[in-house]
N, C-alpha and C positions, 0 to 999 in steps of 0.2 A: 518636694522638688524631685524632678526626674533625674536620672543619671544615665550615661552612655558609657559602655565598655566595649572595647574591640578585643576579639579572641580570634586570632588567625584572620580568616576571610569573613568571619561573622561579626556583626555589630549587634550587641545586646543592649536594649533600651529598657530601663525600668522606669515606670510612671507611677505617679501617686493617684489617689482618689481625686484629689483636687485637679490634677491635670485632666482627668476625664470629665469633670464637671463643667469646664469651660468649653464653649463652641469651638469646633475645629477651624483652623485658619487655612486648611489645605485648599488649593484651587485645582479643579478638575480641568484638564485639557480636552477640549472638544476634538473628537476623532475627525480626521480628514476623509470624507467619503471618496475622494479620488486617489487615495494612496493605494497603489497596486500591491504593496507589500503587507498591508494590513490583512490579518486573517479574517476572511469573510466567507469562507466555504469555498466550494469548487467553482461556482459561477459568480462572477462579480456583478454588482448592480447593473452595469452597462451591458451584461450578457456575454462578456468575454470569459474565457476560461482562466482561472487563477492558478497559474503553473506553480505558485508558491504554496498551495494548500497542502498541509501535512497529510491530507487524505490520500494524496497520490503516492505517498511512501517513497519519494525520491525518484520515481520512474522518470520524470521529466528531466532530470539531471544526470542520469547514469550514462553509460557508454552507448545506450540505445535511446537516449533522450530525444533525439531529433525524430527517429522513427516512431517513437511513442507519441510525441506531439503531433506528427502528421496524422497517425491513425486516429488518435482521440479527437483531434480537431475535425477531421472528416466525419467522424460519427456524431459529434455534438452538433455540427451545422448541417447534417444530412437532412434532406427534404423528402427522401424516398418513402414509399409506402411502408416498406420493411426497413425501418431506420438503420443506416449503416451498410445496407446491401450494396451501396456504390463504393465501399471503402475496402473491398477485399484485397486490392493490391497494397494498400498501405498497411493493413494488418499482416499481410504475408511478409512484407519487408520488415516489420517489427519482429515477427516470429523468427525470421531467418537471422536477424541480428541477435536476438536473445539466445538462439541456439549456439551462437559463436562464443557465448559467455555462460556456460552451464553452471559455473561456481557462483555466479551472481544471480542467475535466473534459473533455478532448478525446475525441471519439469514436474508437473503436478503428480504424475504417477511415481516419480522418484521421491517426492516429499512424503507421500502418503504410504509408501511401501518401504519397509526396511529390508526386503528380501534382495538377495544378490541374483544376478542372472543365472548362476549355477543352481541356487535354490529353486528358482522358477522352472529350470529345465528338469530337475530332479522330480518336482511335483508333477510336471506334465508327464514324465515317464511313469510315475506311480499311477496317475490317473488312467493312462493308457493300459497299464497292467490290470487295473481293476476292471476296466471295460472289457478287456480280452477274457478275463476270468469269468465275468458275468455272462458273456456270450457263450463260452464253453460250458459253463455250469449254471444254467439259468434258474434251476430249482433251489440253489443254495442261497 
């Protein structure tokens, strides 16, 4: 005979061998193909964009969500020879919005580099000094 025990938020169910020998009586609920909130990937069966797709990483709902949706929709539905080439204004608006929220949308070079602007300036100065030294002393 199986037993059920509640521990905090968890429910622990112990089953016996006999419980496993009988066929399951669970009924599966058929998925609704028209449910827009069902996770179906980026593009829904009807060809529309699934703004609830986790693959978008919340971009559609952030402070620049409207700009993101405009740019992504334009790109998705673009019929141009170079797909999305007709969407420059929408992508520019999205980029400008994202630049207003650098804490939420860090720039790519900021994420990949841990250098400060002072470090970069010092390195540039060092590179200039090396170049100057090599020009003055080419044989060394």
